[in-house]
N, C-alpha and C positions, 0 to 999 in steps of 0.2 A: 825525700830520699837524700842521703848524704853519702859522700865517699870517705872512706877511712884508708889511709896509707900506712904501711908498716914496713920496716926493713928487717929482713932475715938473711942469713948466709945463703950463698948460692947452692951449696950442697944440701942444706936443709930444705930449701924451696923445691929442689929437684925431687928429694925423697918424699916431701909432702905432696907434690904433684902426682907422683907415682902411686902413693898410697891412696889418695883421693880417687884416682882413676880406677884403681882396683875395687873401690866401693861404688863406682858409677857416678861420681860427682867431681866438681872442681873445687879449687881452694875457696872461692867466694861462698859456695854452698856450705863447705866445711865450717867456715867462720860464722855463717848465718845460723847453722844448726847449733853451734857452740853457744852463741850469744842468746838465742831464744831459750835454750835449755837452762842456761845459767840464770836468766831472768825469771823463768818459770819456777825453778827449784830454789832460787835464791842461794845457790851454793855452787862451788866448783871444787874439785874436778869432777868430771863424769867420764864414762868410758864409751868410746866407739871403737870397735875392734876390726882391723883388717888382717886376716891371717897372712903371715909372711909367705907361706907356701900354699898357693891356690892352684886348683886344677887348671884354671884359665889364666895362669900367669903368662907373661909375654913369651917366655921360652917354650912353655908347653903348647901354647897356641900355635907357634911356628911349627912345632913337631906335628901337631894335629893337621895343620894345613898341608904339610909335606905328605903325610900319610894319605890324606884325602886325594891329593893330586895323583899319587901312585895308584890308588884304587881306581880313579877315573881313567887312568891310562892303561889299566889292566895289568899292572905290575904287582900282582899279588900271588901268593902261594897258599893254598889251603891244606891244612894237615889236621888230622884228628888228634886228640890228646894221646892216644895210644901210639900214634906215629911219632909224635914229638918225644914221648918218653923213650921210645926205642932208639931214636936218634941220639938222645942224651947218653944212653948206656953204651953206645958204639965207641 
């Protein structure tokens, strides 16, 4: 096994870290996948996609955690759809 070092801009590294995390991997795994695929197919580029807006994004995950905390603390209000619609027309 050998180590490969490369230099990239700090902002790009941060964005790549974040994207890889959204895919459930780190940068090392990202580059290993890239290298193995390029060697197998004998071509580049290839596509691995991380949707920019994911349900489990950092921001949405925080909202989900907050909602779960409120549920556990009993800080919830239950309404039927009819009740909600009636509130909207008031």
